[in-house]
C-alpha positions as CSV (number, residue, x, y, z in Angstrom):
1,M,0.0,0.0,0.0
2,D,1.2,3.5,-0.9
3,T,-0.1,6.6,0.8
4,R,-0.5,10.2,-0.1
5,F,-1.2,13.3,2.0
6,V,-2.4,16.5,0.4
7,Y,-2.8,19.8,2.2
8,D,-6.2,21.6,1.7
9,E,-6.0,24.5,-0.6
10,G,-6.6,27.0,2.0
11,W,-4.4,25.4,4.6
12,R,-1.0,27.1,5.2
13,E,0.3,25.8,8.6
14,T,2.8,22.9,8.6
15,I,1.3,19.9,10.7
16,A,4.6,18.0,11.0
17,C,8.4,18.6,10.3
18,A,8.3,15.8,7.7
19,L,5.3,17.2,6.1
20,P,6.1,21.0,5.4
21,A,3.2,22.9,4.0
22,E,5.5,24.5,1.4
23,T,5.1,21.1,-0.3
24,R,1.4,20.6,-0.8
25,D,1.5,16.9,-1.9
26,H,3.4,14.2,0.1
27,Y,3.7,10.6,-1.1
28,W,5.1,7.5,0.6
29,R,5.7,4.3,-1.1
30,G,5.2,1.0,0.5
31,G,3.2,1.7,3.5
32,L,1.5,4.5,5.7
33,I,3.4,7.8,5.9
34,P,5.7,7.4,9.0
35,F,4.4,10.4,10.7
36,F,0.9,8.9,10.9
37,E,2.2,5.4,11.3
38,H,3.8,6.2,14.6
39,L,0.6,7.6,16.1
40,A,-0.8,4.0,16.1
41,P,-0.5,1.8,19.2
42,E,1.8,-1.0,19.7
43,G,1.7,-4.2,21.9
44,W,-1.0,-4.7,24.4
45,L,-3.2,-1.7,23.4
46,R,-2.9,-2.5,19.7
47,G,-4.2,-6.1,20.1
48,R,-7.3,-5.0,22.0
49,Q,-8.0,-2.0,19.7
50,A,-7.7,-4.2,16.7
51,R,-10.0,-6.7,18.0
52,A,-12.7,-4.2,19.0
53,G,-12.4,-2.3,15.7
54,G,-12.4,-5.4,13.6
55,T,-9.2,-4.4,12.0
56,A,-6.1,-6.6,11.0
57,N,-3.3,-6.3,13.7
58,Q,-0.9,-4.8,11.1
59,D,-3.4,-2.3,9.6
60,D,-2.3,1.0,11.0
61,F,-4.7,3.1,8.9
62,G,-7.6,1.0,9.9
63,L,-6.7,1.4,13.6
64,L,-6.3,5.0,13.2
65,L,-9.6,5.5,11.5
66,H,-11.3,3.8,14.4
67,Y,-9.2,5.3,17.3
68,G,-7.1,8.1,15.8
69,A,-9.4,11.1,16.3
70,D,-7.6,11.9,19.6
71,C,-3.9,10.8,19.4
72,I,-0.7,12.0,21.3
73,G,0.0,15.5,19.9
74,A,-2.3,17.8,17.8
75,V,-3.0,15.7,14.8
76,G,-6.0,13.3,14.6
77,L,-7.6,11.2,11.9
78,I,-11.3,11.1,11.3
79,P,-13.0,9.2,8.6
80,A,-14.3,11.4,5.8
81,D,-17.8,9.9,6.1
82,G,-18.1,10.2,9.9
83,E,-17.1,8.1,12.9
84,A,-16.0,4.5,12.2
85,P,-17.9,1.9,14.1
86,V,-16.3,0.5,17.2
87,H,-17.5,-2.2,19.5
88,P,-15.7,-1.7,22.9
89,I,-14.6,-4.7,24.8
90,E,-16.4,-4.7,28.0
91,D,-15.1,-7.9,29.7
92,D,-13.7,-5.6,32.4
93,L,-13.0,-1.9,33.1
94,V,-9.5,-2.2,31.7
95,D,-10.6,-3.5,28.4
96,A,-13.5,-0.9,28.3
97,A,-11.0,1.9,28.8
98,A,-8.5,0.5,26.3
99,T,-11.1,0.4,23.4
100,T,-12.9,3.7,23.9
101,A,-13.7,4.9,20.4
102,G,-11.6,7.7,18.9
103,R,-8.7,7.5,21.3
104,T,-5.3,5.8,21.1
105,L,-1.7,6.0,22.5
106,S,1.6,5.0,21.0
107,G,4.1,2.7,22.8
108,V,4.3,-1.0,23.6
109,Q,3.7,-0.8,27.4
110,K,0.3,-1.7,28.9
111,K,-1.2,1.8,29.3
112,L,-4.7,3.6,29.6
113,L,-5.7,7.1,29.4
114,A,-6.9,8.5,32.8
115,F,-8.0,11.6,34.6
116,R,-8.0,13.0,38.1
117,A,-11.4,13.1,39.7
118,D,-12.4,14.5,43.2
119,D,-11.9,11.0,44.8
120,G,-8.7,10.0,42.9
121,F,-7.7,8.9,39.5
122,R,-10.1,7.1,37.1
123,P,-9.8,5.6,33.7
124,A,-11.1,7.5,30.7
125,V,-13.9,5.2,29.6
126,E,-16.2,7.5,27.9
127,A,-15.2,9.5,24.8
128,T,-16.3,12.7,26.8
129,D,-14.0,11.9,29.8
130,P,-10.9,14.1,30.1
131,A,-7.6,12.4,29.3
132,T,-5.1,14.4,31.2
133,H,-2.9,11.4,32.3
134,I,-1.4,8.3,30.9
135,A,-1.7,5.3,33.4
136,K,1.1,2.8,33.0
137,F,1.0,-0.7,34.5
138,N,3.5,-3.4,35.6
139,R,4.1,-6.5,33.5
140,E,3.8,-9.9,34.9
141,D,7.5,-10.7,34.1
142,L,8.5,-7.1,35.3
143,P,6.5,-6.5,38.5
144,S,8.4,-3.3,39.4
145,I,8.7,-1.5,36.1
146,V,6.4,1.4,37.0
147,Q,8.2,1.8,40.3
148,N,11.4,1.8,38.4
149,E,10.1,4.6,36.0
150,H,8.9,6.6,38.9
151,L,12.3,6.4,40.6
152,S,14.0,7.4,37.3
153,L,11.8,10.4,36.7
154,S,12.4,11.5,40.3
155,L,16.1,11.2,39.9
156,A,16.0,13.0,36.5
157,R,14.2,15.9,38.2
158,E,17.1,16.3,40.6
159,L,19.8,16.2,37.9
160,L,18.0,17.8,34.9
161,G,15.5,20.1,36.6
162,E,11.9,20.1,37.4
163,D,10.8,21.8,34.3
164,D,12.7,19.4,32.0
165,V,11.1,16.2,33.1
166,T,7.4,15.2,33.0
167,R,5.5,15.0,36.2
168,A,4.2,11.6,37.4
169,Q,3.0,9.9,40.5
170,L,2.3,6.3,41.7
171,A,-1.4,5.8,42.5
172,K,-4.3,3.4,42.2
173,L,-6.8,3.8,39.4
174,D,-10.4,3.5,40.6
175,D,-11.6,-0.1,40.4
176,I,-8.5,-1.4,38.7
177,D,-6.2,-3.7,40.5
178,G,-2.5,-3.0,41.0
179,I,-0.5,0.1,41.2
180,A,-0.1,2.5,38.2
181,L,2.2,5.2,37.3
182,L,0.0,8.3,36.4
183,V,2.0,10.5,33.9
184,E,0.8,14.0,33.4
185,R,0.4,14.8,29.7
186,F,2.3,17.8,28.5
187,D,0.8,17.7,25.0
188,R,-2.4,19.2,26.5
189,Q,-3.2,22.6,27.9
190,G,-6.7,22.4,29.1
191,D,-8.8,21.8,25.9
192,K,-5.9,22.8,23.6
193,R,-3.9,20.1,21.9
194,L,-0.2,21.0,21.5
195,R,1.9,19.9,18.6
196,L,4.2,17.0,19.7
197,E,6.5,15.0,17.4
198,D,8.8,12.2,18.3
199,L,12.0,11.9,16.4
200,A,11.0,8.7,14.6
201,Q,8.3,10.8,13.0
202,I,10.5,13.7,12.2
203,L,13.1,11.3,10.6
204,S,10.4,9.5,8.7
205,R,11.6,6.1,10.0
206,P,9.3,3.4,8.8
207,R,8.2,1.6,11.9
208,G,8.3,-1.9,10.5
209,R,6.2,-5.0,11.3
210,T,8.1,-5.6,14.6
211,F,8.5,-1.8,15.4
212,E,12.1,-1.9,14.9
213,G,12.3,1.4,13.1
214,K,12.6,3.4,16.3
215,Y,15.9,1.9,16.9
216,D,17.3,2.8,13.5
217,G,19.4,5.8,14.1
218,S,22.1,7.5,16.2
219,Y,22.1,10.0,19.1
220,E,24.2,12.3,16.8
221,E,21.4,12.2,14.2
222,A,18.9,13.0,16.8
223,A,20.9,15.9,18.1
224,E,21.0,17.3,14.5
225,I,17.3,17.3,14.4
226,V,16.9,19.0,17.7
227,T,19.3,21.7,16.5
228,R,17.6,22.1,13.1
229,H,14.0,22.3,14.3
230,S,14.1,23.7,17.8
231,A,13.3,27.5,18.1
232,R,16.2,27.6,20.7
233,G,18.6,25.2,19.0
234,R,21.8,25.8,21.1
235,V,19.9,25.7,24.4
236,D,18.0,22.5,23.5
237,L,21.2,20.9,22.2
238,D,22.7,21.3,25.6
239,R,19.5,19.9,27.3
240,F,19.6,17.0,24.8
241,F,23.2,16.1,25.6
242,R,22.4,16.2,29.4
243,L,19.4,13.9,28.7
244,V,21.4,11.4,26.7
245,V,24.2,11.3,29.3
246,F,21.5,10.7,32.1
247,N,20.2,7.9,30.0
248,L,23.6,6.4,29.8
249,V,24.2,6.6,33.5
250,L,20.8,5.4,34.3
251,G,21.3,2.2,32.2
252,N,18.3,2.8,29.8
253,A,18.9,0.6,26.9
254,D,15.5,1.6,25.5
255,A,16.2,5.3,24.8
256,H,15.1,5.1,21.2
257,L,13.9,7.7,18.7
258,K,10.4,7.7,20.0
259,N,11.6,8.7,23.5
260,F,12.7,12.1,22.3
261,S,10.2,14.7,21.1
262,L,9.8,18.3,20.1
263,L,6.8,20.1,21.7
264,E,4.9,23.2,20.7
265,R,5.7,26.3,22.8
266,P,4.9,29.9,22.2
267,E,8.2,30.6,20.6
268,G,8.1,27.5,18.4
269,L,9.1,23.9,18.7
270,R,11.3,22.9,21.7
271,L,12.8,19.8,23.1
272,S,10.0,18.3,25.3
273,P,10.3,17.3,28.9
274,A,12.0,13.9,29.4
275,Y,9.7,10.9,29.7
276,D,9.9,7.1,29.4
277,L,13.1,6.9,31.6
278,I,13.7,3.4,32.9
279,N,16.8,1.6,34.2
280,T,16.4,-1.3,31.9
281,L,19.7,-2.9,33.0
282,A,18.1,-3.7,36.4
283,Y,16.4,-6.5,34.4
284,P,18.1,-9.4,32.6
285,V,15.4,-9.5,29.9
286,Y,16.7,-6.3,28.2
287,D,19.6,-5.9,26.0
288,R,22.9,-4.5,27.3
289,I,23.6,-2.2,24.4
290,T,22.4,1.3,23.6
291,A,19.1,1.7,21.7
292,L,20.8,4.0,19.2
293,S,24.4,4.4,17.9
294,I,26.8,6.7,19.5
295,G,30.2,7.4,17.9
296,G,29.4,5.2,14.9
297,R,27.9,2.0,16.6
298,K,25.7,0.7,19.3
299,R,27.7,0.2,22.4
300,E,27.7,-2.2,25.4
301,F,26.9,-0.1,28.4
302,D,30.0,-1.3,30.3
303,T,32.3,0.0,27.7
304,I,30.9,3.6,27.7
305,D,33.2,6.0,29.5
306,R,34.0,9.7,29.9
307,K,36.0,9.9,26.7
308,I,33.1,8.5,24.6
309,V,30.7,10.9,26.2
310,Q,33.0,13.9,25.8
311,Q,33.5,13.0,22.1
312,F,29.8,12.7,21.6
313,G,29.3,16.1,23.0
314,L,31.9,17.7,20.7
315,D,30.6,15.7,17.7
316,I,27.0,17.1,18.1
317,G,28.5,20.8,18.1
318,L,28.8,21.7,21.8
319,P,31.9,23.7,22.9
320,R,34.2,21.7,25.1
321,A,33.5,24.0,27.9
322,A,29.8,23.2,27.7
323,V,30.5,19.5,27.6
324,E,32.6,19.7,30.7
325,R,30.1,22.0,32.5
326,A,27.3,19.5,31.8
327,L,29.2,16.6,33.0
328,A,30.4,18.3,36.2
329,A,26.8,19.3,37.0
330,L,25.4,15.9,36.4
331,G,28.2,14.2,38.4
332,K,27.6,16.7,41.3
333,G,23.9,16.2,41.2
334,L,24.2,12.4,41.2
335,A,26.6,12.4,44.2
336,T,24.0,14.2,46.4
337,A,20.8,12.8,44.9
338,R,18.2,12.2,47.5
339,T,16.3,9.8,45.3
340,L,19.1,7.2,45.7
341,A,19.2,7.5,49.4
342,F,17.4,4.3,50.2
343,G,19.0,3.6,53.4
344,D,18.0,0.5,55.3
345,K,14.9,0.1,53.4
346,V,16.6,-1.9,50.6
347,Q,16.8,-5.7,50.9
348,P,19.1,-7.8,48.8
349,D,16.1,-8.9,46.6
350,D,14.8,-5.4,46.1
351,F,15.1,-4.1,42.5
352,R,16.4,-0.8,43.9
353,E,19.7,-2.5,45.0
354,T,20.4,-3.5,41.5
355,Y,19.1,-0.2,40.3
356,R,21.6,1.8,42.4
357,N,24.6,-0.5,41.6
358,V,24.0,0.0,37.8
359,I,23.9,3.8,38.1
360,Q,27.0,3.9,40.4
361,S,29.0,1.7,38.2
362,H,28.2,3.8,35.1
363,A,28.8,7.1,37.0
364,Q,32.2,6.0,38.0
365,R,33.3,5.5,34.4
366,I,31.5,8.6,33.0
367,F,32.0,11.3,35.7
368,T,35.4,10.2,37.1
């Protein structure tokens, strides 16, 4: 299947970096245009929405016609002849929330849209419910993954700054078993949808049948996109460098292209707050290599040292003084981080023990 996107005759505003309005007609051979392709769900949510919508699991366009009216970011898809029929799965509240017509989320983790009510958080089951938060849940084989992400986001706020990291909290969702991580959406300002594009969309990386396209790239290439499209390129390049270094110290082997985005601000597109931060090396099921290439290849985490990180900073265009300043600030922040002060609360089988050991090992190579 080939796809074509054409701007309306009177439309002048660019909706995506890869679809500039100066070019009125955009064509993609062999699949759905990647910008739209990456709006569709993956994994757990994809299976449930495909079943409820009566679409094939690999039919991105069909899924978006059923569920793409309200996606992450400002762009939605609505059938020309009105709303597509959807038959929500009502086996339980989780399935009902996952298959609400007209709404979807990208990403592979088990997640639902939610909102804060007077008595706590509730899943967004009705199409009219607000969807101010994304609720993420643990996996059976990774029963501490949301606690890990909550810890990582907290550590990132200490090292990168409150404004540079998305807000989130651990909480229960009304009538749904298990703890969830409630992540506040930064692509919404009240009823206004803000433009948000991840780097896989901007780079037009075909997702692929197994979603491998988001791993096809380098951190240097990502930095060039940030510099080119950000309204404050030099400032955001420094922020991006610090975020990449944080991910390397954290042990996040899943920091791929979809985990970096540009967000609409009054002055234009800017690097978004950090999100999807997880110490994946705390679990043996994850790879031990970087999600993207750095310095020409994907690297084993235990081989990444200060020289590699310094050279990366220089290669993306930062002055040496800015590189050293960033490393010094991150190293100092980590040395005094309250988030890692677990004290006597940690038992040998607690994931936080491995979590802290991974970070300290990486920090010694990168900051010393």
